[in-house]
LONUMAR-906818 format. One record per residue (C-alpha): residue in one letter; x, y, z. Coordinates in steps of 0.2 Angstrom, whole numbers, plus 5000, padded with zeros to 4 digits. Layout:
aXYZ
...
***
This chain:
m501348965082
t500848825071
s499448695073
k499148545062
n497548465058
i497448275056
e496948305038
i497748425025
k496448505014
k496548454996
p497248584984
e495648594974
g495248734963
k496348884957
l497748964967
g497949144964
i499749214965
l499749404970
i501349494967
p501749674972
g503149714959
l502949644941
g504849674937
a506249554932
v506049424946
s504149404945
t504049404926
t505449274925
f504449174937
i502749194928
a503549164911
g504449004917
v502848934924
l501848964908
l503248884897
i503348734909
r501448714908
k501648704889
g502948574890
l504248694883
n505448694897
q505948614914
p505748684932
i507648684935
g507948744953
s506248704960
l506248584975
t504348564974
q504448514956
l506048414954
g506548374972
k506448204981
i506248154999
m506847995007
i505547895016
g505847735027
k507547655033
g508747525027
d508047405013
n506347495014
a507047665011
k506447744995
h506647924987
v504947994983
p504648154972
i504048284985
k502548334974
e501948154975
f502348144994
v501348294999
p499748364992
l500348514982
a499448634970
s499748594952
l500648724941
n499048714929
d498048784943
l499048944946
e498349114941
f499449274941
g499049454946
g500049594953
w500449774956
d501749884948
i502250074948
f502350064929
e500950024918
d501849894907
s501049724905
a502049564911
y502649544893
e503249724891
s504049714908
a504949544904
v505549624888
n506249774897
a507049664911
g508049574897
v508149414907
l507349294895
q507749284877
k506449334864
e506249154858
h505649104876
l504449244877
e503649234860
p502649064863
i501849144879
k501649324873
n499749324873
e499649254891
l500949374897
s500249524888
a498549484897
i499349514914
k499149694917
p499749774933
w498549854945
k499050034951
a500350014965
v500550074983
f502150184981
d503150304992
r504650374984
n505350415001
y505550225003
v506350194986
k507250344981
k507950294964
l506250254956
d504850374951
g503250274948
t501850334936
w500550204939
v500150234958
k498650234969
k498050394976
a496950394992
p496550505007
s497550395019
y498650235021
w497050145028
d496150185011
l497650125001
a497549955011
q495649945007
m496049984988
v497349834988
k496049724996
e494749774983
d496049724969
i496249554977
l494349524979
k494049574961
f495449464955
k494749314965
e493049344958
e493649364940
k494749214940
k493549104951
l495049074964
s494848954979
r496449014987
m497749144986
v499549184991
m500449354991
i502349364988
w503249534988
c504449544973
g504549734974
s506149844977
t507149854993
e506549995004
i507650105014
y508250045031
q507150065046
e506749975063
s505149945072
v504450105080
p503450085097
g501750155095
v501750115076
h502349935073
d502149865090
t500349815091
l498949785078
a497849925086
n499250045085
f499649995067
e497850015062
k497850185070
a499450235061
l498750175044
k497250295047
e498450435051
s499550395036
n501050385048
k502650395038
k503450255047
i502250135038
a503150075022
p502150015006
s502749835009
m501849845026
i500249905018
y500249755006
a500549635020
y499149705030
a497949695016
a498449515013
l498449455031
d496749545035
l495949445021
g496749285028
i498049265013
p499749195017
f501149325014
a503049305010
n504249455010
g505549434996
a506549585000
p507549635016
n506249765020
l505649775039
c503849725035
l503549555044
d504749595058
a503449715064
p502549635079
a500849715073
l500849615057
r501349455066
e499949485078
l498749495063
a499449335056
e499149245072
k497449325074
n496849265057
k497849105057
v498849145042
p500649075037
i502049205035
c503849205030
g505349305024
k506449395021
d507549425006
f507749284993
k509349184995
t510049194977
g511849224972
q513249274984
t512349235000
l511849064993
m513649024990
k514049085008
t512848965016
i513548825006
l515448865009
a515448935027
p514648775034
g516048675026
f517348775034
k516548765050
a516348575049
r518248555046
m518748685059
i519548795046
g519848975053
l519349135044
d520249305044
g519049395032
w517749375019
y517649525006
s516149514995
t515749634981
n514449634967
i514049724951
l512249724945
g511349824932
n509449794934
r508149894943
d508649814959
g510449874956
e509850044953
v508750044969
l510249984979
d511350124972
d510450224986
p511450215002
e509850195013
s509150055002
f510849975002
k510949985021
t509349875022
k510149745010
e511849755019
v511149715036
s510249565028
k511849495019
l513049525034
s511949425046
v512349255038
l514149215044
d514049255062
q512649135065
i513648995055
f515349025063
q514849065081
p516349165085
d515949165103
e516048975104
y517548965093
p518649125096
a520249035090
l519449015073
y518249155070
k518449295083
d518649465075
y518549415057
t518249555044
h516649545034
v516349675020
v514949675008
r514849794993
i513549814979
n513949924964
y512649974951
y513349944933
p512049954920
p512949854906
r512749704916
g510849704917
d510149554927
n511749454925
k512549494942
e514349454945
g514849424963
w516649424968
d517249344985
n518949344992
i519049225007
d520549235019
i520649065028
f521948985039
g522248795043
w523448685053
l524648785064
g523848945058
y524548945040
p523549065028
m522649015013
q521449105001
i519949054991
k519249164976
v517549144970
n516849234954
f515049194953
l514349254936
c512549224941
r510849274935
d509849354949
s508049324942
i508449144936
l509049094953
a507549194961
a506149124950
p506048944957
i506149014975
v504549114971
l503748954964
d504248844979
l503748974992
v501949004985
i501748814983
f502348785001
l501348925009
d499748865001
l500148695008
a500448775025
q498748865024
r497848705020
a498748615034
n498248745046
m500048795050
y500048985054
g501149115060
l503049105056
q503548965045
e505348945050
w505448775041
l505548885025
s507148975030
f508048875017
y507449005004
w507949165014
k509549265016
s508849335033
p507449215039
i506249305050
h506149205067
d505449215085
y506149375093
d507049275107
k507849155095
e509249165082
p508949105064
v509848955056
h510848995041
d511748835037
l510948785020
f511048595024
v510248615041
q508848715033
l508548585020
m508448445034
k507148555043
l506148585028
k506048395023
n505748345041
t504248465042
l503548375026
r503848205034
w502948275050
l501548335040
m501248165032
d501548075049
v503047975044
p504647955054
l505848095054
v507648075047
t508948145059
y510548035053
i510847995072
g511547825075
t511147685063
e509347745059
s509747765040
y510347585039
d509347475051
***
């Protein structure tokens, strides 16, 4: 559910960014913001910072920077804090991640070194390839949630923050589904927290702590988390915006660009084989079959929604879709995605497309993190709460109402995002129906 006040609160004061997981993605995001603030680089990939939006029609149409069209928080007002299972500062973690070169880290070494992680909530049963040494201990999961809230409130006081947003940048947890009696209602969930029920994952404890304090939460991994009805109930109760899941970065980004093009031209598909080699901490975690299952479900969900095989059986019925991820340490954060796409055209004649995407996972994810925290803060100030489906543009597997299907077409997602911004600012929507763009 969303509701909108006539007036959006101004982004006054500092905005705290709370990050479970100070690894490659989050340190690349933080370092980038610090460099951009110093005028040493540009926010490439960020819609909030570089994107424009068309306002008006015909001769009166103009393209306005999004950050001038809607009242967004300034990069100068962001403060960073987070948790990690290792004690390394943000600078040490960034060096270990190996994403950014030393000449980019040195000008901001002092600021990054000052960001030291709080002890994390961690359960090795959920991430079997890692063994944390900087971990909270408490009598129950309920107590762990209270400890996370204490970290948040202390951070708010120390940095004199007016608002906060939490975004999960931690590892992919093992696959699980909602369990009745644990995840179904807020009352059951809180009871399960006090009983330290093993069906409650660390990401859920962070989400609970944030939502209980009225802080927007985004889930950057394919973990169950916000799919749990209990946490959505808490978001509705406290009127907090939520969104997720799984940042749409490399291979899935390409699928949501290419697949709508095939569909638009009524080009058929026999099969889509995808494999990845990745050597960072994420790759190590996904080397565990149970964690990979969580990621696989997220990555496989994209094509069916775009192609609608039930509606177009002659083109898309029974196509084969395979996804593989292989841990290959020498590659580090520089993931390589290979796609073999078997398509067919006029009279059924076969064709092939090969895609070799030598991408950088954290470089693609960092501007997503920036946009999400900026837009979630906007949603909170506009009194929009519950699921923020207009932010599906950023997710591999957007969370959605239980009785609906998510939209995966990147271009439809972008139109929905921009039309939501127009709606917020009370200007006419752009639908490209008829001659509205010209009259």
